[in-house]
N, C-alpha and C positions, 0 to 999 in steps of 0.2 A: 438487448443483451440477454443471453440465456442465463436463467437463474439457477444457482447451484442448490441442490437439495441437501439438507443437513442430515437426513436420515434415510436409511434403506430398509431397515428391519422394523418389526413391530415395536421393539423396545426403544429404538431411537425416535420413531414417530410418536410414541406415547410420551416420551420426555418432552418433545417440542410442544405437543398439545397441552401437557400440564404446565409448561413454562408460560404459554400464552393465555391459558384460561383458568388455571387453578392457583398458581404461585403468587398472584396479586402483585406483580411487578409493574412499574410505570409503563403503560402501553404506549406512551409517546416516545420512549427511549428505545423500545425493542426494535422498531424498524431500522434505526441507525446501527444498532448492534448487528442486525442481520446483514446489513451492507458491509460492515467491517469484517464480519466473518467470511462473507463471500469473496472479499477482496484480499484474502490471505494476510490479514493484518495481525493474526494471532500466531505465536510461536511458543514452543516449549510447554505445550499443554500437558498437564499431568494430574492424576487423581491420587489423593491420600484419604485415609479415614476421616470423614467429616469435612473435607474441603477439596476445592479445585484450584490449581495454581497455574498461572500463565503469564507471558509477556505479550503486550499488545502495542503495536506501533501506532502512534498518533501524530500530533503536529511537531513534536520536538525531535531532536536527533537521536535520542535514546528511547527505548520502549518503556511504557508504563507497566508497573507491576500490579497484577490483578489477583485477588484472593476471594473466592466465593465460598463462604462457609455454608455447610449443609447441616441442618439439625440432625443429630444422631439419636437413635432410639434408646429409650430406657430399657432396663432389664425386663420390665413387664411387657413392653412392646415387642422386644425380641422374642420373648416366650410365646407371644401371640403369633408372630411371624413363623417361627420354627414349628409351632404347633400346627399352623395351617398347612405347611409343607408336609410335615410328618403324617398328617391325618389322611393324606391321599397317596396311595401307592405309586400312582403315575408321577406325582410331583417328586417323591423321594427317589424314584428310579432315574428320573431325568437329572436330578441333582448329582447323583453318583456318576452319571455319564457326562457330566460337564455342561449340562443345559439347564436353563431356568425357564420353566413353563410360564408363558404369559398369564395363564389362569391364576397363578399365585397372587397377582395383584388384586383380583376380585376376592379371592379367599382371605387375603390379609385385610382387605377393606371390610369384609364381613366380620372379622375379629376386631374391628375398630382401629386398624392401623393403615395409613396411606403410605405405600412404598414410594410412589411418585411425588414430586414436590407439591405441597399444599401451601396455603397462605401462611407466611411467616417462616417457612422452612429454609428459604434461601436468603443469605445476607451478603450481597456483593460489595466488595470494597476495592478501590483502585487508587493508585498514587497520583492520578490526575487531579486538577483543581475542581472538577465538576462533582458536586455533592449529590447529584441525582441518584435515585435508588431504583434501577441501576444506571450507571453512566453507559455511554455507547461501548466503551472498552469492555466493561464487565458483562454487558449484555451479549457481546460477541462471544465471550468465553462460555456463557451459559448455553448458547445455541450449539457450540461445537462439542459440548458434552454428549450430544445425541450421537455423533460419530463414534465416540468412545464406547457408548452402549451398543452400537451396531457391532463393534468388534468383540465386546465382552460384556453381556448384560449383568454379570456378577459385580461389575464396578458400581452398579446402583446400590448393592448391599454394602460395598466398601464405603460409599459416600454416606451411608446411614450408620457406619461405625464398625462393621465387621467384615473381614475378608472371607472368601469362599470356604477355606478349610475350617474356619471357626463355625460357620453356619452349618456345614456338613456334619461336623462333630456333634453339634447340638441336635440336629435332626436324628442322627444315629442314636443318641441317648434317649430322645423322646420315643423312638420306635422300640428300642430295646427295653425301655421301662414300662411299655404297655400303655403309655399315656396318649394313645391315638384312637380315640373313639370313632365310631362310624363304620358302616358296613364295608366301605371301600378299603379302608386300612386293614381291618381285622379279618376281611374275607368272610364277613358275617353271612348268615343264612346258608345258602347252598355251598359256599366255599368255607364255612367256618368249622374248625375243630374236627374235621372228618365226619361231620354228621350225615352227609349225603354222598358217600363215596360212590363213584360210578361203577356199574356192574363189571365183573371180570369177564373176559372173553371165555367162551366155552372151552372146557378141557384144561384150564390152568387157573391157579389162584392169582389174585391181583395183589401186587406189592403196593400197599396204600401210601407208603412214604411218609412225609411230614405234613401235618395239617397246615393249611395256608396261613392261618393266624399265627401259628408258632414260627413259620418260616419268615414272615415279615417282621417279627419282633427280634429276629437275630441281628446282631450288629453286622454292618457291612464291613468287609475286609478293607485293609488299608489300601489306598490308591497308590499306584506306582509313582515313585519319586522322579520328577522331571529335573534333570540337571540344569543349573542356571546357565543363561546365555554367556558366552565368553565376553570378557570386557574388551578385548582387542582381537582382531583376526589373526589366525595362525600364519606361519611363513610357508610359502610354496616350496615343495620339494625341488631339489636340483634336477635339471634335465640329464638324462643319460647321454644325450648327444645333441648337438645343435641341429636345427631344422636344415633340410637340404637347401642348397642355393636357389633352387627353383620355387621354393615355398613363398607365398605372398606375405610372409611375416618373418620377423626375426625372433631369436630367443629373448632378447630384451623386451620387445614389444609384447610377446606372448606372456612374459612374466608380469608386465604391467597390467594386462587384462585380467590375469588370474588374481593379482593382488586387489584390483578394483572389485572383482566379483566377490572375493572373500570379505572385503569391507562392507559391501552392500548386504551380504548374507548375515554378517554379524549385527548390523544395524537392524535388519528385519527381525532377527531372533530376539533382540532387546526391545522390539516394539518401537523403534525410533527411526524408521526409514522406509523407503519403497524399493521394490525390486528394480525399477527402471526398465523392465522388459518391454514396456509399451512405448518407449521413446523411439523416434526415428534417429537416423545417423547424426543429423545436425543438433538435435536436442541432447543426445547423449554426449556429443563433443562439448557442448556448453556445460553440461553437468560435470564432466570430468575437469574442464577448465576451472570451474568454480571450486572444485575440491582441491586443486593444486595452486590456486591463486596466491594464497599467503605463503605457501611453502617454496615459492620461487621456481615452480616447475613449468611455468607458462612457456618459456622459450623452447624447452625440449618438446613439449606437447605440440606447440605450433610448428616446429620443424617436422615432426612426424606426421602431422595432419596437413601440411602444406598450406598453412594459413599465416598471415602476418601476425606477430605477437599482439600488436595493438588491437587488431580485429578480434582476436581470441579473448583478450581482456574485456572488451565491450560485450561479447557474447556471454562471458562468465558472469558479469555484473547483471546483465539483463535476466539471466536465468536465476540468479540469487534473489533478485527482488520481485520477479513476477513470473518465473517459469516459462513455459512455452509461449504464453501471451506476451511476455517481455521480448522474446526473440522476434515475434511478429511486429511489434511496435518499433523495435530497433531499426528495422528495414522498411518501415511504412513510409511511403511517399507523402509529401505535403498534400493536403486536401482542404476543401473549403466547407466548414460547418456553417450552420445558419448564423447570420450576422448577430442576431440577438444573443445567441449562446456565447459568442466571443466577447461581446460588449459586457455581458453579465460577468464573465470571467475576469475581465480587466477591472471592473468595479470591485469585485470581491478581493482581488489582490491589493488594490489601493486601500481598501477598507482594512485589510490585514496589517497595514503599516508600511507597505512598499512605496517608495517615492514615485509619484505619478510620471515623472520624466523618464524613469527607467522601465516602465511597463509599456511594451510596444507589441502590438498584435500583427501577426503575419500568417494568413491562412489558419491552420489549426494550432499554431505555435504562439506562445507569449513570452517574449524576452523579459526576464526579471532581474537582469544584471549582466555584468561582463562575463561572457562565456557560460551563461546559465539561462535556461528557459524551461517552461512547462508546456507539455503537448497534450492535446485531446486526441485519444485514439478512436478508431472507428467503433470500438465496442463501448464507448461512452465513459471510459475512465481516463484520469489525468496522470501523466508521468512527468517526473522531474529529470531533466537532462543537464549534464555539464560537459563542456568541451575540454578534453584532455589529450595531449599529444596529437592535436589536429583531428581528433575523432570524437563524436558525440557518444556519451555513455549514460545509461540509466543509473541514477545514484540514490534512489529511494523506492520503497514499495509504492504501488499506485494508490490513488485516492479517488473519492467520488467528486471532490471539489478542488479547484486549483489552489485555494488559499490554505488547504490542509497540507500542502507540500512546501510551504515557505515558513520561515521563522520570522515573525514580525519583531521589531525592536522591543526589547524589554522582556521577551518571552524566553 
């Protein structure tokens, strides 16, 4: 099974490295956390000053609530961090441009402050009964923070207690106040105070301008204000005329596509969705079916797509719980895994509390009750199916082990 990477940029990879080598978390729990993160068990992941919040699907029918507290910096530590940024012109310029130079980590460390998690900096807490530090649910959340830092490394500063505008304001004050020693910041030596102005071209005087040190001490102007993302998408404008009869679409269908695109754009602007432009036709249909499942729009979408409503419901649920992988598993034919694998699966289900007489193995499928079974996919993950309206549907996110998909008595 291909392993999903949690980080693509320097910042995300640095977070994972610190998580595994510096934060001093239980090394026996981190592998299970990686598995949960790769299997899309985490949802509603969000960052706030000093904490990460998320919901994580485990054994029960409702997700566990996870809160990972991150130690925030003291005023003295923040002064050291902003001083390290302000002391180098390149760092300050990058900050104004919306970038966080990775070299800031080393400069802050030189000032005695660790930007990335160190021992005792992370305090994972979860509503599950496992008191390990961290449990697999909170470990999964810790890993997925790397993806957030890929998108915006300034979230690391937010985790430490301050948002980017506050850090930027502090750096401006440091530079404006002259508290930025070092030749790089002050333009010392050849660039300092106009002491070594370059010679004027022959025939005209040179306008020496402003000395570099004075220029860098000037406050940076206010950044442009970015309007907040709209809470809901706007309404499409009315058509001037209906499409011609020969067009391969109707006004109603085109309006539905416009509304769907507006909804996706709104979610993207709020940082809460994907464009969906990478999906094929079948995946996009499943995504749209999932979006209208609770609103009662399946029958209309099925009619326009030329699909039976029950088949579209099954596709919607497969997409909801497992994305494109769920669609593949939904149509996967029976196959024969190694006998030892299925024997171990049956034993795990019985040990989880299921009656031995109800657990029956057939090929890659294990019946766990009337109209319910768990299936091993070819990618090595287990899926829970239920038979509804004569059709099998995926009814839960996938798991690494079959017993994680059933609720034993008393749990």
